[in-house]
N, C-alpha and C positions, 0 to 999 in steps of 0.2 A: 849248521853243521860245519865244523872246521875240517877242511880237506888237507891243506898244507899251510897251517896257521903260521903267521898271520897273512901270508901272501895270497892264498886262495881260500875263500870261504863260500859256502852256500847260505844265502840269506833271503828269506821270502820278502818280496816287495810288490806292491800293487801301484803301478804308475799310471795315473789317469791323465797326466800332463805330458810334457815333452822332456827333453834331457834335464836331469837333476831336479825333476819335479816342478819345473816351470809350468804354469797354468794348472797345477794340481789342485783338485778340490773345486774346480769350476763346475758350471752347470753341464747337463747332458748335451746341450747345444755345442759346447766346446769339444766334446767327444766326436760329434759328427763333423764339426769343422776340421778337426785333426785328421779324421778318416778321409774326408774329401780332399784336403790339401795333399795328403800322402798319395792318394790315387792320381791326382792331377800331376804331381811331380814325377811319379813313376811313368805315367803316360808320356810326359814331355821328354824324359830321359830316353825312354824306349824309342820314340819317334826320332829324336835327334840321332841316336846311335844307328838306327836303320837307314836314315837318309844320308848320313855322312860316312865317308870312307875312314873308319877309325882303325887303329892298330888292334891286334888281338888282345893285348893287355888292357886297353881301354874298354873293349867289349866285355871282358871278364869283370873289370871293376864296375861297369854299369850293371851287369848282372847281379853282382853282390849287393849293390846299393838298392836296386829294385826288389830283389828277393828279400832282403832284410826289412825294407819298408813294408812290403806286402805281408810279411809274417807278423809285424806289429799291428797292421790293419786287421788281420785275422784275430789277433788277441783282443783288440778293441771291440770287434763285432761279437765275439763269443763271450767275453767276460766283462766288457765295459771298461777295461783298463789293460795295460801291457803288463804281463807277468815277468818281473825281473827276479833274478836269483843268484847272480854272481857278484862277489864283493872281493876287492883287493885292498888290503891294508898293509901297513908297515909296522915293525916293532915300535912300540910306544906311540902309535898313531892309529886310531880306529876310524877308518873311512866310513862315513854314514851312507854313502851312495851305493846303489846296486844297479846292475844292468843285465842284459841277456845276450845271447849269441847273435840275435838279429841286429842289435845295436853295434856289435863288433863288425858285422858285415856292412852295415850302413857306413860306418866310419872308414873301414878299409876301402870300400867302394868309392867314397867321396875323395879320399886321398889318392887312390889309383886314377881316378878321372883327372884330378889336378896334374898328376905326374905324367900320365901317358896319353891323354886325349890330344888329338891333333886339332888345333883351333883354326886351322886354315892358313896360318902364316908360313908353315913349312911348305905346304903345297904351293902357296903363292910364290915363295922364293924359288922353289924347284921349277915351276912353270916359267918364271921370269928368266932364269938361267938358261933353260932349254930354248926359249924364244930368242934370247940374245945370241945364242951360238949358231942358230940357223943361218946359212949363207943366203944372201939376197940375190 
């Protein structure tokens, strides 16, 4: 269904692989490997965010990433694949790839973590400045 053709279209897609259909058409074992990998990554990101003092924007980004990944896990558990339905093309170029809202959340969350997460360097610099200024 063309919504705002060619810029936004609804196209049905069953993605049993990862982005752009990589690992698509593999065995049922790959499905369970992808589910396990996604759950492990979600757990690691959640634990990291809870144990470190991160800015609010990094926490939101982490939530987007984990929420999107778990939504795709749910699709894999229910259907055996991720249901994709969004397509963006350009005039005179038909984009063959489809994605879903969970993919947007994963991408936005990953970019947000790159931009907003405190990797410890800022905290280390702040601590070093504070320690250096203390009178002896």
